N, C-alpha and C positions, 0 to 999 in steps of 0.2 A: 504494500500500500504506500503510495507516494505521500510526500509531505502536503502537497496541495489537496489530496483527498482527505487527509486528516483535518485540515483547515476547513474544507467544505462541510464535513460532517459536524464539526464544532459550530460553524456559522449557522447551519440549519437548526441545530438544537437551541442556540441562543435566540434565533429568530422566533422559533416556536414559543419559547418561554416569554419573550418580550410581547408577543401577541396575546398570550394568556394574561399576563400582568396588566396590559393595557385594557383588555376587554373586561377585566374585573372592576376596573375603576369606572367611576361615573363623574363627568365634569360638574355636575350640580351637587355634589356631595353625597350622592347615593352609593350605588355599586355595592361592594362587599360591606361597606360601613352600614348601609341600610338593612342588610340581611341579618346583621347581628342583633338589631332591634333593642338596643339599650343594655344588653348583657355585657359583662366584662370579659368576654372571650378575647384572646389575643392582646390583652392589655388595654382594651377600650377602643373607641372609635377613632380618636385622634392618633393613637399609636398605629392603628391599622392603616390609616391614610399616610402617615409618615413612612411606614414600611413599604407600602406600594409605590410611593414617590421615590424613595431611595432605590428600591429594586429596579424601577424603570430606568433611572439614570445610570445605575450600575450596569445593567444589561446593555444599554445603549453604548456605554463606554467600552465594554468588552467586545461588542459587535464591531465597532469602528477599529479597535486594536486588532482583532482577528482579520478583518478585511485588509488592513495595511500590512500585516505580517504575511498574509497569504499572497500578496502581490510580490513579495520578496522570494517566494518559493517557485516562481516561474523560471525553470531551468531546463536544459536539455532541448528536446525537439520543439518546444513551444517558445523558446526565447527569441528575442528580436534579432540576435545575430544569426540565427538559422532560418530566418524567414524566407520563404520562396519568393515572395513579392519583392523583397529588397534585392535578392539575387537577380531576378529578371530585370529590374530597372537598372541595376549596375551593369549587367551584361548587354543590354539592348543597345546603348550607344556604340559599343565596340563592334558589334556585328553589322550595323547598318552602314552602307557605303556613304561616304561624304559626298555631298552635292558639289558639282564643279563650281568653282568660283568664277564668275564672269567679270572680266575686267573691262572697264570703259576705256575707249581710246582717249589718249591725251588730246586736249583741245588744240587745234591748229594755231600756230603762232601767227600774230597779225602780220600782214605783208608790210615790208619796209617801203617807205616812200621815197 
């Protein structure tokens, strides 16, 4: 399993967790907080909101870090140095014949009087 595949799996897991945490929240103060309905589960409503807010920011930060680190794992056949497009564009000018350069005749000198 390549390094990029490991990053891809981790990014997928973090995305799924981030979706779940965001879906649990409610922008109007409801969400998971409203389902607790006043009981002191998970340390109260404010603690639940703080936990969801921190977990959202933490997962978003982890996601950005994983994406940046995964871009460093592009090596081998997928790297820019081995690109077939780059090879074709570099080889194309060498294979095409140069167009003949047409020279204009020098203007005639004015006649002496």
